[in-house]
N, C-alpha and C positions, 0 to 999 in steps of 0.2 A: 505493498499498499504505500503510495507517494505521499504522504501530508506532509504540511508544515509542521507538525508536533513532531513526527518521527522523525523530518529532518534534524530537527533541533536534538535529538538524540548525537548525531554526528558530527555536533560544532566543537571546536576546541575546548578542552578541558576549563582553559580560564575564564571562559561562558556561564559556568556550572558554579552551582555553589551546593555542596552535600547536603543531603536530606536526614542523616543518620538514621537511614531506612532500609535494610537490606540492601546498600550498596547504590541505592536509587539517586537520581540529581534533581534538584529544582531548579527551575529558571525562572529569572527575572521577567517582570512585563516587559522591560526594554527587550530582551532577548527575544520575546516573542516577539514585539513588535519591529524590531532589524531584521527578521526574517520575513516577517509579512510585507515588510516594505520593500523587500528586495526582490518577491515575489509580484505583488501590484506596481512594480513600477514608479511610475512617478508619483504616486500616493504619498500624502505626508504622513509622519508618524502620528501626529495629534488628528487624523481622520482616522485612523486604525484604532485610536486608543477607544476602549470600550465595545469594539466590535472585529476583534480579532477573530477569525473562523481557522478549523481545521481544513483547511482545503485538499482535495483530494482532485483526480484526473476527472472524475464526476462531475466537477463545475463546469467542465467543457462540456462532456456528453455524461450522462449519468448512465452505469451500466444497468441491464434490467435483471431485475431482483424479485423475487416471490414476495416477500414482505418490507413496506417501508414503515417504520412508526416515527412517529412526533410526539413528543411527552418526555414526562418526567425520567429522571436519573436521581438517587439518593444513596447516600452512605450509610448503609445503617448500621447502627450499635445496639446487638443483639444481647438483652440482659436476662438469663433464667432466673427464676425466683420460686420460692417455695410455696409462696403466696401473696396474692395481691396487697399492697399495701395498706394500710389503714391511713385513714385520713391524721396527719398530725404525728404519724408514727415513725421511728427511726429502722430502717430494714438495711441488714448485710448481704451481700452478694459474694460468690465465691469465684466466677467466672464470667466474661464476655467477649463475645466475636464482633469484629468489624466487618463487613462484607457489603459488597454491591446490591444494590436493590432499584427500586423505582417501578413503579407500575408501568410503564411503555418499554423501558429499558430490560425487564425481567420479563414481559412476554418476547420482545425480539430474540433473546439470547436462547429462549427453550426452544422456540420455532429453529433456530441454525441448530441446535444440537439435535433436532429429529430430521434435518438434512436439507430445511427451505435454505434459501438465498435470502439474506435480511440485509435492511438497511436502518440507521438508527440516525436520526435525526434530534438533535437536543442540545444542550447549552450548561457549560460548566467553568468553573474557576480558574485560577492557576495554582491549586493547592494541593496537598498529597492526595487527599480524595480524586481529584481531577484524573491524579496519576493511576490510581485506583481501577476508576472507571476504564481509563484507555485501556490499559493492561486485560481486564477482565473481556472487553471488546476484542480485541487481538487474538487473545487465546481462543476465544470462541468462533471467530472468522466471521464477525459480524462487519459489514461497512459501515463507517460511522461518516457523518458531517456535522462536525462538534463547534459552536460557537464557543470560544473561550474568552472568558472578561477579566482580564488583568485586574488583580486585586481584589476579584471575585472569589465568595465563600460559595464552594459547591453546596448543593442540597445536602442537610443531615437530617437522620431519623435517629430518635432514642426507642428503642421497644423493650418493652417489660414483657416477658413471656411467663405465664402463670403454671402452676403445677397441672394444670389440664390440655395446656399448650396453646391456651388463649392467646394475644397478643394485644398489648395497648401501644399505641405511637404517638410518640411525640415530634412534633415534624419542625424544621427549621428551614427557610428558604430566603436568601440573599434577593432582594427586592430587583437588583442589578441582574439578575439570570433569567430572567422573566423573558421568552423568546416571543421576540415580535413577529409580525408579518413580514417586516420588510427583510429580515435575516433568512426568509425562504429561499430556495432556487425550485421553481416549478416542474425542473427535469427530475428533480431527486423523488419527487412525489409521482410523477405519472409514469416513471419508467419501474413498473412495480405491478404485481398481479392484486395487490392487498394494501389498503391503508389501516393503520391502526393507532387511535387516538386517546387520549385521555381526558383531555379539555382543560386541565388545568391552566396552561396557557389558552385560553378560549379563542382570542382573536386569532391567534396564529394557527391552532386546532382547525377553526373555520375556513379560513383561506386555504389550507390544505386540503382538507375535506369539501372543497369546493371544486380546485383543481381534478380531484379524484372522481368526483361526479360527473363532472367535464367530458374525463375520460373513458368514462364507463368502468370505473375499477370500484369496486367494492369495498365500503366504509365501515368497519368496525369500532365500536367505541368501548370503555371502561369508564365508566361515572360512579362516583359517591358522594357529590355536594353539586348545588343548585352556583354553578359559577355567576357572576353579572354576566349578561348575553348570551347564556349557552342555549337558550332557544332557538338562535339562529343557528349554530351547530347542529342541535338536535334533528334540525329538518334536512340535513346532508348525510342524515346515518342510517345506512342501511340495516345493520346489524347493532341494536343497540341495547348491550348487555350491562345491567346496573348493580348496585349492590341493592339490598331487601329493601329497605325503608326509599331510595328514590322517587318508586313510581307513585307512591301516595304523597311524599312531600311535594313533588312535582303538579300532579294531578287533583290534590284535596280528596282522592275517595281513599276510604281507609281499608277496602278490602285488597289485597293485594291482583287478584285475579282482573276486576273492574279496571285495577289501575293499571292495570298492563295493556287492556284494551284502547282505554283514553287512549294513552301515551302513544299505541302505534297509531291509534286512529289520528290522532291531532299532529302527528308531526310525519305520517306517511312512510313510517321506517319497513322494510320487510319483515322484520322479526325486532320482537321486545322479549324482553327477558329479564329475572332476577334473580342472582345467585343467592343460595338460604344456607351456607355452612354446610352443617350434618344434615342439614333438610333438604340437598340438592339444588336442584335449577328448576325454574319454573318459566315456559318462554311460549309465547302469544304470535303467531303469524299470519293474524287477519282473518284466520279460516277455524282455525282451532288451537287448544293448548297443547303441547309437548312436557312432559315430566321426565326429569332424571332423579332417580332417588341418590344420594352419596354412599361411598363405599367406606365400608369401615376398617379402619386400619390402626394401629397405635401411634397416637399424634404426639410430637415432642414439639412443631411449632407451628402455630399457620399463618405465620408471615409468609407473603408471597404466593396463595393458596387463589387467591382473585386472578391475579395477575397471570398465573400456570392455565388456570379456567380457560380463560380466553386464549391463552397460546393452543392449548387443544383442542378450542372451539375453530382458531383461525386455520390450523391445518388441515382439521376436517372438512373447511371450506375449501381450503386450497386441493385437496383431495376429492373432491365433490362426492363426498360423503351423504347420505340420506340424514336429516336433520337426527334423528334418533340417535345414530351413530356417534354423529358430531357429539350431542351432549354428554352421550356415555362416557366418551374417551376424555373429553374436558372434566367429567367429573374424576374419572379415575387419575389421569395425571396431575390434577390438583390434592388428590387425596396423599397420593406417595409424594409429591412435595412437601406434604405435611408431616412427613417422616422422618425429618432433618432438619437440622436447624439453619435458618435463613431463607431470605425470597427466594434464593436460587438452588439451597442446600440440598433438594430431594428431587431435581428434575431427572427424571429416568428415562431408560432408552424405550425404543416403541416397541420392542417386545416385553419390557417389563410391565409398560402399562397392558398392553394386551392379555399380558398372565394375569394381572390383577383384575380386571373386567371379567374373564374367564371364572375365576376361582373366589373371588371375595365376597363376601356377604354384604349386605347394602343395609343400610336402615329402613324404617319402615315410609311409608309414603306421608309425605309432611301434612298438616292438618290445611294448611293453605288452599290444599285442592280441594276444599268444599267448595270456594269459591270459585273455582276455574270451572265456569259450566257453560 
C-alpha cells in the first residue's frame, strides 16, 4: 500500500521520536505536513494542517472492493469486573486490555477476515492509538482512506465488562475528528459492492449514502442514536439494522413490531431490523417479519457483538443468501465474538460459524414476537 503514513516509516531516523512502545516511532505533526506537502505540490503547509489525509493510489482511481465502510473507529480499554460498581463505591480491577474497535472499523475488519475485499474511510489523530489502528488495518489487509488530524486525539472508549459479559461503554471523542463531507472522495464509495455507515458523522454518512444510492450500491446502517439530521440519512438506507430501542424512540411506537413497520414505511428501506442481544433479531421487509433466535454460547464480553452481527449480515448480502440464512449467520458470528475479549477478539472462521449454526442450542423465541403480526 503506497500511503503517506507508510512512507513516513521509511523517513530518516532524525525525523522520528521514540514512543517507548514496542520500538514504534511517533511522528510530529510537522513530519506529516512535510510529506503531505511534497505530495500536494504547491499546497502550503498551513492549508494542509487539520486536514492531512493518508493518501493512496486510490485517490486517483479507487480499486474495486466488496465493502466500503465510512464511520467510527475507537481504541477500547476493556476492564473486566466481578460486578458493576455501585454508585459512590471504589472497585479494584486486576487487568485490562487495549484493543482496536469502533462500529464500522470492526465490521469492515470482520468482512475482510471472511474473504471479502474492503476499504475503510475514517479519521484519526496522530497519537499512539492511531498507530494501533493503522497496524490493525494493515495486518487485516484492509485498504484505508484515513484523514489524519495533527494534534488530534483518536477516539477512546473505556469499557466495563461485568461477570455476565455485559459491557458498559464510556466514550471520548475529539471534535476535531468529526469526518466532514468535503473530506470524502466519491470514488472511494462507488467503487464497492456495498456501503456500511454508522451515522455518527451524520453529514458525511449522508453524502456517502447518497453517492452509493445514485450508483445502485446497497447501503447498510448500524444506528443506535438519534443524531441531528439523521432522517436525511435514513432515507438513503437500504438495510437499516439498529439497536433495540431505536425504532420506538424514532417513531414513538412502543411496540417493536409496529415501530419497525412504521420506520420501514416512513423511510422506504428494503429492510428495517432491530438486534435484541440474547433475544436475537427481528426484521421487517415490507411484506413480513423475519426472526432469528440468538445462539447459546459461554459469554465473556459482549463488546462488538452488534458490529459483528452487521458484518455477518453484510457478508450474507454479498453472497446473495436468503434473508433467513443472512440473519442466522449474523447471529452466529455475533455469538462467537462474545466468547472472547474485545470488539474483534472472537471473530471466527466461516467454518467455525457454520459449525455453531449446525450444532449450538438457541435461546427461546423472544417475547417481542407477540407484536410482530
